[in-house]
N, C-alpha and C positions, 0 to 999 in steps of 0.2 A: 593439305586441304585446298581444293580449288575454289576460286571465287565464283559467286553466282553471276550469270550473264545479265547484262543490261541492254536496253535498246538505245542506240546512239546513231547519229548520222555520220556516215563515213565521208569526210571531206575530199578524199582522193577519188571516190567514184560517185559521190552525191546520193548514194542509196542509204536507206535506213537498215541497219543490221543489228542482230542480237548476238553480242559476244561478251566474253569475260575480259576485264582489263588484265594486263600483265602486272601492273602495279597500281596502287591507289594511295593518295595522301591528301592532307588538308592544306589548302593554300589560304593563309589568313594574314592580313596586315596586322601590325601591332595594335592591340587594344580593340580589335573588331572581330566579329563573328566571320569565320571563313567559309569557303565552299570546298566540297570534296571533288578532286580531280583524278581522273583515271588515265593511264597510258594504255592505248589500244594498238593492236597490230592489224592492219586491214587484211581480211582474208583473201581479197582479190589481187591487190597490188603488192602486199608485203610491206608497205610503208607504215611507219608509226605515226600516230596522232594522239592528241590529248582531247578529252571531253569531260564535261561535268557529269558526275554520278550522283544518285540520290543521297540526301542527307543521312539516311539510316544505313547506308552501305558500310560494310566492315572495311577498316583501313589497316594496311600493313603489308 
């Protein structure tokens, strides 16, 4: 099952792109609500970058 695409800003090119993350996980400090982070691969440069994904995004 592939993950749904999200709109993120690609820091390697500076453009807004709509891609699906390679991986997504929750980044949470102890005892606090965390944020969901996704690992993305830039379609133009091939470099990997991390960006915040929506709170209702499936993790795994």
